[in-house]
PDB file of N, H, CA, C and O in Angstrom:
ATOM      1  N   MET A   1      29.458 -76.303 158.754  1.00  0.00           N
ATOM      2  CA  MET A   1      28.154 -75.929 159.195  1.00  0.00           C
ATOM      3  C   MET A   1      27.015 -76.710 158.454  1.00  0.00           C
ATOM      4  O   MET A   1      25.993 -77.076 159.034  1.00  0.00           O
ATOM      5  N   LEU A   2      27.270 -76.935 157.137  1.00  0.00           N
ATOM      6  H   LEU A   2      28.100 -76.638 156.666  1.00  0.00           H
ATOM      7  CA  LEU A   2      26.275 -77.546 156.392  1.00  0.00           C
ATOM      8  C   LEU A   2      25.947 -79.048 156.982  1.00  0.00           C
ATOM      9  O   LEU A   2      24.791 -79.413 157.199  1.00  0.00           O
ATOM     10  N   PRO A   3      27.142 -79.902 157.222  1.00  0.00           N
ATOM     11  CA  PRO A   3      26.862 -81.114 157.994  1.00  0.00           C
ATOM     12  C   PRO A   3      25.831 -81.044 159.255  1.00  0.00           C
ATOM     13  O   PRO A   3      24.927 -81.853 159.463  1.00  0.00           O
ATOM     14  N   ASP A   4      26.087 -80.149 159.883  1.00  0.00           N
ATOM     15  H   ASP A   4      26.822 -79.492 159.714  1.00  0.00           H
ATOM     16  CA  ASP A   4      25.532 -79.999 161.147  1.00  0.00           C
ATOM     17  C   ASP A   4      23.909 -79.636 160.980  1.00  0.00           C
ATOM     18  O   ASP A   4      22.974 -80.123 161.614  1.00  0.00           O
ATOM     19  N   ALA A   5      23.878 -78.762 160.066  1.00  0.00           N
ATOM     20  H   ALA A   5      24.638 -78.367 159.550  1.00  0.00           H
ATOM     21  CA  ALA A   5      22.335 -78.540 159.616  1.00  0.00           C
ATOM     22  C   ALA A   5      21.697 -79.831 158.980  1.00  0.00           C
ATOM     23  O   ALA A   5      20.585 -80.196 159.364  1.00  0.00           O
ATOM     24  N   CYS A   6      22.359 -80.502 158.047  1.00  0.00           N
ATOM     25  H   CYS A   6      23.262 -80.206 157.735  1.00  0.00           H
ATOM     26  CA  CYS A   6      21.630 -81.700 157.719  1.00  0.00           C
ATOM     27  C   CYS A   6      21.349 -82.486 158.476  1.00  0.00           C
ATOM     28  O   CYS A   6      20.272 -83.044 158.263  1.00  0.00           O
ATOM     29  N   LEU A   7      22.202 -82.954 159.802  1.00  0.00           N
ATOM     30  H   LEU A   7      23.076 -82.501 159.975  1.00  0.00           H
ATOM     31  CA  LEU A   7      21.931 -83.565 160.892  1.00  0.00           C
ATOM     32  C   LEU A   7      20.736 -83.162 161.705  1.00  0.00           C
ATOM     33  O   LEU A   7      19.882 -83.978 162.053  1.00  0.00           O
ATOM     34  N   ALA A   8      20.699 -82.030 161.967  1.00  0.00           N
ATOM     35  H   ALA A   8      21.393 -81.367 161.685  1.00  0.00           H
ATOM     36  CA  ALA A   8      19.584 -81.255 162.587  1.00  0.00           C
ATOM     37  C   ALA A   8      18.285 -81.335 161.786  1.00  0.00           C
ATOM     38  O   ALA A   8      17.174 -81.408 162.312  1.00  0.00           O
ATOM     39  N   THR A   9      18.501 -81.316 160.546  1.00  0.00           N
ATOM     40  H   THR A   9      19.403 -81.257 160.118  1.00  0.00           H
ATOM     41  CA  THR A   9      17.071 -81.388 159.746  1.00  0.00           C
ATOM     42  C   THR A   9      16.382 -82.881 159.928  1.00  0.00           C
ATOM     43  O   THR A   9      15.192 -83.128 160.125  1.00  0.00           O
ATOM     44  N   ASP A  10      17.503 -83.812 159.802  1.00  0.00           N
ATOM     45  H   ASP A  10      18.470 -83.612 159.643  1.00  0.00           H
ATOM     46  CA  ASP A  10      17.162 -85.083 159.678  1.00  0.00           C
ATOM     47  C   ASP A  10      16.451 -85.515 160.905  1.00  0.00           C
ATOM     48  O   ASP A  10      15.459 -86.241 160.848  1.00  0.00           O
ATOM     49  N   PHE A  11      17.094 -84.947 162.322  1.00  0.00           N
ATOM     50  H   PHE A  11      17.901 -84.357 162.368  1.00  0.00           H
ATOM     51  CA  PHE A  11      16.641 -85.299 163.489  1.00  0.00           C
ATOM     52  C   PHE A  11      15.026 -84.665 163.548  1.00  0.00           C
ATOM     53  O   PHE A  11      14.087 -85.287 164.046  1.00  0.00           O
ATOM     54  N   ALA A  12      14.932 -83.488 163.017  1.00  0.00           N
ATOM     55  H   ALA A  12      15.694 -82.983 162.612  1.00  0.00           H
ATOM     56  CA  ALA A  12      13.646 -83.002 163.225  1.00  0.00           C
ATOM     57  C   ALA A  12      12.648 -83.473 162.361  1.00  0.00           C
ATOM     58  O   ALA A  12      11.460 -83.317 162.643  1.00  0.00           O
ATOM     59  N   LEU A  13      13.074 -84.126 161.171  1.00  0.00           N
ATOM     60  H   LEU A  13      14.039 -84.252 160.942  1.00  0.00           H
ATOM     61  CA  LEU A  13      12.150 -84.698 160.254  1.00  0.00           C
ATOM     62  C   LEU A  13      11.603 -86.283 160.934  1.00  0.00           C
ATOM     63  O   LEU A  13      10.470 -86.757 160.851  1.00  0.00           O
ATOM     64  N   ALA A  14      12.565 -86.756 161.470  1.00  0.00           N
ATOM     65  H   ALA A  14      13.485 -86.370 161.537  1.00  0.00           H
ATOM     66  CA  ALA A  14      12.447 -88.005 162.095  1.00  0.00           C
ATOM     67  C   ALA A  14      11.626 -87.894 163.264  1.00  0.00           C
ATOM     68  O   ALA A  14      10.859 -88.830 163.492  1.00  0.00           O
ATOM     69  N   ARG A  15      11.652 -86.833 164.110  1.00  0.00           N
ATOM     70  H   ARG A  15      12.275 -86.073 163.925  1.00  0.00           H
ATOM     71  CA  ARG A  15      11.066 -86.609 165.239  1.00  0.00           C
ATOM     72  C   ARG A  15       9.400 -86.078 164.566  1.00  0.00           C
ATOM     73  O   ARG A  15       8.413 -86.591 165.093  1.00  0.00           O
ATOM     74  N   MET A  16       9.269 -85.433 163.840  1.00  0.00           N
ATOM     75  H   MET A  16      10.071 -85.016 163.412  1.00  0.00           H
ATOM     76  CA  MET A  16       7.948 -85.172 163.181  1.00  0.00           C
ATOM     77  C   MET A  16       7.133 -86.177 162.535  1.00  0.00           C
ATOM     78  O   MET A  16       5.904 -86.198 162.465  1.00  0.00           O
ATOM     79  N   HIS A  17       8.152 -87.194 161.968  1.00  0.00           N
ATOM     80  H   HIS A  17       9.150 -87.177 162.025  1.00  0.00           H
ATOM     81  CA  HIS A  17       7.519 -88.388 161.307  1.00  0.00           C
ATOM     82  C   HIS A  17       6.536 -89.281 162.472  1.00  0.00           C
ATOM     83  O   HIS A  17       5.466 -89.850 162.256  1.00  0.00           O
ATOM     84  N   ARG A  18       7.252 -89.185 163.666  1.00  0.00           N
ATOM     85  H   ARG A  18       8.122 -88.723 163.841  1.00  0.00           H
ATOM     86  CA  ARG A  18       6.659 -89.956 164.788  1.00  0.00           C
ATOM     87  C   ARG A  18       5.436 -89.187 165.273  1.00  0.00           C
ATOM     88  O   ARG A  18       4.460 -89.784 165.726  1.00  0.00           O
ATOM     89  N   VAL A  19       5.491 -87.907 165.179  1.00  0.00           N
ATOM     90  H   VAL A  19       6.284 -87.422 164.811  1.00  0.00           H
ATOM     91  CA  VAL A  19       4.278 -87.113 165.881  1.00  0.00           C
ATOM     92  C   VAL A  19       3.258 -87.299 164.783  1.00  0.00           C
ATOM     93  O   VAL A  19       2.159 -87.571 165.266  1.00  0.00           O
ATOM     94  N   VAL A  20       3.260 -87.242 163.454  1.00  0.00           N
ATOM     95  H   VAL A  20       4.153 -87.022 163.061  1.00  0.00           H
ATOM     96  CA  VAL A  20       2.210 -87.453 162.443  1.00  0.00           C
ATOM     97  C   VAL A  20       1.709 -88.783 162.351  1.00  0.00           C
ATOM     98  O   VAL A  20       0.525 -89.026 162.118  1.00  0.00           O
ATOM     99  N   ASP A  21       2.607 -89.669 162.535  1.00  0.00           N
ATOM    100  H   ASP A  21       3.569 -89.471 162.725  1.00  0.00           H
ATOM    101  CA  ASP A  21       2.461 -91.195 162.664  1.00  0.00           C
ATOM    102  C   ASP A  21       1.209 -91.518 163.556  1.00  0.00           C
ATOM    103  O   ASP A  21       0.336 -92.329 163.244  1.00  0.00           O
ATOM    104  N   GLY A  22       1.236 -90.895 164.520  1.00  0.00           N
ATOM    105  H   GLY A  22       1.945 -90.237 164.774  1.00  0.00           H
ATOM    106  CA  GLY A  22       0.142 -91.150 165.629  1.00  0.00           C
ATOM    107  C   GLY A  22      -0.956 -90.191 165.599  1.00  0.00           C
ATOM    108  O   GLY A  22      -1.593 -90.054 166.643  1.00  0.00           O
ATOM    109  N   LEU A  23      -1.253 -89.567 164.669  1.00  0.00           N
ATOM    110  H   LEU A  23      -0.735 -89.679 163.820  1.00  0.00           H
ATOM    111  CA  LEU A  23      -2.267 -88.582 164.305  1.00  0.00           C
ATOM    112  C   LEU A  23      -3.668 -89.390 163.704  1.00  0.00           C
ATOM    113  O   LEU A  23      -3.585 -90.266 162.842  1.00  0.00           O
ATOM    114  N   THR A  24      -4.729 -89.020 164.202  1.00  0.00           N
ATOM    115  H   THR A  24      -4.796 -88.309 164.902  1.00  0.00           H
ATOM    116  CA  THR A  24      -6.026 -89.682 163.607  1.00  0.00           C
ATOM    117  C   THR A  24      -6.806 -88.519 163.262  1.00  0.00           C
ATOM    118  O   THR A  24      -6.750 -87.461 163.888  1.00  0.00           O
ATOM    119  N   VAL A  25      -7.616 -88.755 162.144  1.00  0.00           N
ATOM    120  H   VAL A  25      -7.661 -89.614 161.635  1.00  0.00           H
ATOM    121  CA  VAL A  25      -8.460 -87.816 161.522  1.00  0.00           C
ATOM    122  C   VAL A  25     -10.177 -87.925 161.994  1.00  0.00           C
ATOM    123  O   VAL A  25     -10.805 -88.934 161.675  1.00  0.00           O
ATOM    124  N   ASP A  26     -10.623 -87.179 162.509  1.00  0.00           N
ATOM    125  H   ASP A  26     -10.113 -86.359 162.769  1.00  0.00           H
ATOM    126  CA  ASP A  26     -12.069 -87.149 162.902  1.00  0.00           C
ATOM    127  C   ASP A  26     -12.621 -86.447 161.832  1.00  0.00           C
ATOM    128  O   ASP A  26     -12.640 -85.220 161.928  1.00  0.00           O
ATOM    129  N   ALA A  27     -13.137 -87.049 160.690  1.00  0.00           N
ATOM    130  H   ALA A  27     -13.121 -88.046 160.612  1.00  0.00           H
ATOM    131  CA  ALA A  27     -13.662 -86.103 159.595  1.00  0.00           C
ATOM    132  C   ALA A  27     -14.940 -85.581 160.052  1.00  0.00           C
ATOM    133  O   ALA A  27     -15.193 -84.455 159.623  1.00  0.00           O
ATOM    134  N   ASP A  28     -15.876 -86.147 160.870  1.00  0.00           N
ATOM    135  H   ASP A  28     -15.670 -87.062 161.219  1.00  0.00           H
ATOM    136  CA  ASP A  28     -17.127 -85.672 161.291  1.00  0.00           C
ATOM    137  C   ASP A  28     -17.016 -84.265 162.211  1.00  0.00           C
ATOM    138  O   ASP A  28     -17.766 -83.292 162.134  1.00  0.00           O
ATOM    139  N   ARG A  29     -15.978 -84.426 163.011  1.00  0.00           N
ATOM    140  H   ARG A  29     -15.369 -85.216 163.073  1.00  0.00           H
ATOM    141  CA  ARG A  29     -15.445 -83.146 163.812  1.00  0.00           C
ATOM    142  C   ARG A  29     -14.992 -82.103 163.034  1.00  0.00           C
ATOM    143  O   ARG A  29     -15.291 -80.933 163.273  1.00  0.00           O
ATOM    144  N   MET A  30     -14.197 -82.496 161.997  1.00  0.00           N
ATOM    145  H   MET A  30     -13.954 -83.447 161.803  1.00  0.00           H
ATOM    146  CA  MET A  30     -13.777 -81.458 161.221  1.00  0.00           C
ATOM    147  C   MET A  30     -14.896 -80.586 160.544  1.00  0.00           C
ATOM    148  O   MET A  30     -14.956 -79.358 160.481  1.00  0.00           O
ATOM    149  N   ARG A  31     -15.876 -81.643 159.994  1.00  0.00           N
ATOM    150  H   ARG A  31     -15.827 -82.641 160.045  1.00  0.00           H
ATOM    151  CA  ARG A  31     -16.949 -80.925 159.344  1.00  0.00           C
ATOM    152  C   ARG A  31     -17.800 -80.038 160.120  1.00  0.00           C
ATOM    153  O   ARG A  31     -18.364 -79.041 159.670  1.00  0.00           O
ATOM    154  N   SER A  32     -17.861 -80.501 161.417  1.00  0.00           N
ATOM    155  H   SER A  32     -17.402 -81.311 161.783  1.00  0.00           H
ATOM    156  CA  SER A  32     -18.761 -79.751 162.403  1.00  0.00           C
ATOM    157  C   SER A  32     -18.105 -78.430 162.650  1.00  0.00           C
ATOM    158  O   SER A  32     -18.778 -77.408 162.520  1.00  0.00           O
ATOM    159  N   ARG A  33     -16.743 -78.362 163.026  1.00  0.00           N
ATOM    160  H   ARG A  33     -16.196 -79.192 163.133  1.00  0.00           H
ATOM    161  CA  ARG A  33     -16.149 -77.183 163.169  1.00  0.00           C
ATOM    162  C   ARG A  33     -16.079 -76.098 162.126  1.00  0.00           C
ATOM    163  O   ARG A  33     -16.238 -74.897 162.349  1.00  0.00           O
ATOM    164  N   LEU A  34     -15.805 -76.699 160.872  1.00  0.00           N
ATOM    165  H   LEU A  34     -15.676 -77.674 160.690  1.00  0.00           H
ATOM    166  CA  LEU A  34     -15.948 -75.914 159.651  1.00  0.00           C
ATOM    167  C   LEU A  34     -17.322 -75.273 159.488  1.00  0.00           C
ATOM    168  O   LEU A  34     -17.522 -74.150 159.026  1.00  0.00           O
ATOM    169  N   ASP A  35     -18.300 -76.185 159.952  1.00  0.00           N
ATOM    170  H   ASP A  35     -18.138 -77.098 160.327  1.00  0.00           H
ATOM    171  CA  ASP A  35     -19.657 -75.570 159.747  1.00  0.00           C
ATOM    172  C   ASP A  35     -20.009 -74.368 161.004  1.00  0.00           C
ATOM    173  O   ASP A  35     -20.661 -73.352 160.764  1.00  0.00           O
ATOM    174  N   GLU A  36     -19.523 -74.660 162.176  1.00  0.00           N
ATOM    175  H   GLU A  36     -18.994 -75.486 162.371  1.00  0.00           H
ATOM    176  CA  GLU A  36     -19.538 -73.768 163.167  1.00  0.00           C
ATOM    177  C   GLU A  36     -19.001 -72.326 162.656  1.00  0.00           C
ATOM    178  O   GLU A  36     -19.642 -71.281 162.766  1.00  0.00           O
ATOM    179  N   THR A  37     -17.953 -72.428 162.185  1.00  0.00           N
ATOM    180  H   THR A  37     -17.432 -73.277 162.095  1.00  0.00           H
ATOM    181  CA  THR A  37     -17.272 -71.217 161.942  1.00  0.00           C
ATOM    182  C   THR A  37     -17.438 -70.674 160.368  1.00  0.00           C
ATOM    183  O   THR A  37     -16.720 -69.809 159.866  1.00  0.00           O
ATOM    184  N   GLY A  38     -18.401 -71.279 159.779  1.00  0.00           N
ATOM    185  H   GLY A  38     -18.984 -71.981 160.187  1.00  0.00           H
ATOM    186  CA  GLY A  38     -18.546 -70.845 158.399  1.00  0.00           C
ATOM    187  C   GLY A  38     -17.538 -70.910 157.439  1.00  0.00           C
ATOM    188  O   GLY A  38     -17.553 -70.252 156.399  1.00  0.00           O
ATOM    189  N   GLY A  39     -16.633 -71.718 157.777  1.00  0.00           N
ATOM    190  H   GLY A  39     -16.622 -72.253 158.622  1.00  0.00           H
ATOM    191  CA  GLY A  39     -15.274 -71.668 156.804  1.00  0.00           C
ATOM    192  C   GLY A  39     -14.311 -70.791 157.172  1.00  0.00           C
ATOM    193  O   GLY A  39     -13.304 -70.832 156.465  1.00  0.00           O
ATOM    194  N   THR A  40     -14.311 -69.910 158.175  1.00  0.00           N
ATOM    195  H   THR A  40     -15.129 -69.876 158.749  1.00  0.00           H
ATOM    196  CA  THR A  40     -13.208 -68.920 158.274  1.00  0.00           C
ATOM    197  C   THR A  40     -12.430 -69.644 159.300  1.00  0.00           C
ATOM    198  O   THR A  40     -12.511 -69.408 160.506  1.00  0.00           O
ATOM    199  N   VAL A  41     -11.580 -70.645 158.693  1.00  0.00           N
ATOM    200  H   VAL A  41     -11.514 -70.836 157.714  1.00  0.00           H
ATOM    201  CA  VAL A  41     -10.421 -71.242 159.462  1.00  0.00           C
ATOM    202  C   VAL A  41      -9.113 -70.294 159.583  1.00  0.00           C
ATOM    203  O   VAL A  41      -8.503 -69.936 158.576  1.00  0.00           O
ATOM    204  N   PHE A  42      -8.723 -69.908 160.916  1.00  0.00           N
ATOM    205  H   PHE A  42      -9.219 -70.199 161.734  1.00  0.00           H
ATOM    206  CA  PHE A  42      -7.534 -69.072 161.044  1.00  0.00           C
ATOM    207  C   PHE A  42      -7.652 -67.699 160.637  1.00  0.00           C
ATOM    208  O   PHE A  42      -6.711 -66.988 160.285  1.00  0.00           O
ATOM    209  N   SER A  43      -8.934 -67.347 160.707  1.00  0.00           N
ATOM    210  H   SER A  43      -9.699 -67.925 160.993  1.00  0.00           H
ATOM    211  CA  SER A  43      -9.217 -65.817 160.398  1.00  0.00           C
ATOM    212  C   SER A  43      -9.401 -65.121 161.587  1.00  0.00           C
ATOM    213  O   SER A  43      -9.505 -65.803 162.607  1.00  0.00           O
ATOM    214  N   GLN A  44      -9.469 -63.782 161.687  1.00  0.00           N
ATOM    215  H   GLN A  44      -9.384 -63.228 160.859  1.00  0.00           H
ATOM    216  CA  GLN A  44      -9.710 -62.925 162.587  1.00  0.00           C
ATOM    217  C   GLN A  44     -10.747 -62.944 163.356  1.00  0.00           C
ATOM    218  O   GLN A  44     -10.759 -62.664 164.555  1.00  0.00           O
ATOM    219  N   GLN A  45     -12.042 -63.420 162.398  1.00  0.00           N
ATOM    220  H   GLN A  45     -12.032 -63.648 161.424  1.00  0.00           H
ATOM    221  CA  GLN A  45     -13.301 -63.667 162.989  1.00  0.00           C
ATOM    222  C   GLN A  45     -13.332 -64.625 163.865  1.00  0.00           C
ATOM    223  O   GLN A  45     -14.170 -64.545 164.762  1.00  0.00           O
ATOM    224  N   VAL A  46     -12.435 -65.751 163.816  1.00  0.00           N
ATOM    225  H   VAL A  46     -11.754 -65.816 163.087  1.00  0.00           H
ATOM    226  CA  VAL A  46     -12.444 -67.080 164.728  1.00  0.00           C
ATOM    227  C   VAL A  46     -11.850 -66.620 166.047  1.00  0.00           C
ATOM    228  O   VAL A  46     -12.197 -66.977 167.174  1.00  0.00           O
ATOM    229  N   LEU A  47     -10.827 -65.706 165.686  1.00  0.00           N
ATOM    230  H   LEU A  47     -10.546 -65.416 164.771  1.00  0.00           H
ATOM    231  CA  LEU A  47      -9.895 -65.474 166.893  1.00  0.00           C
ATOM    232  C   LEU A  47     -10.594 -64.554 167.766  1.00  0.00           C
ATOM    233  O   LEU A  47     -10.076 -64.190 168.822  1.00  0.00           O
TER     234      LEU A  47
END
C-alpha cells in the first residue's frame, strides 16, 4: 500500500509542477482586486 501511495504522490506532484510552471502573476491585477475587496480575500463578505 505504501509504494502505491508514493507513486500516486509522485504522479500528483509532477502533474502539479506542470500546472504551476505555466502560471504567471499579474501583480497589478492582484493589487486592484485586493483594493476592490478591501483585503477580505476568501471571506464571507466577498462570497
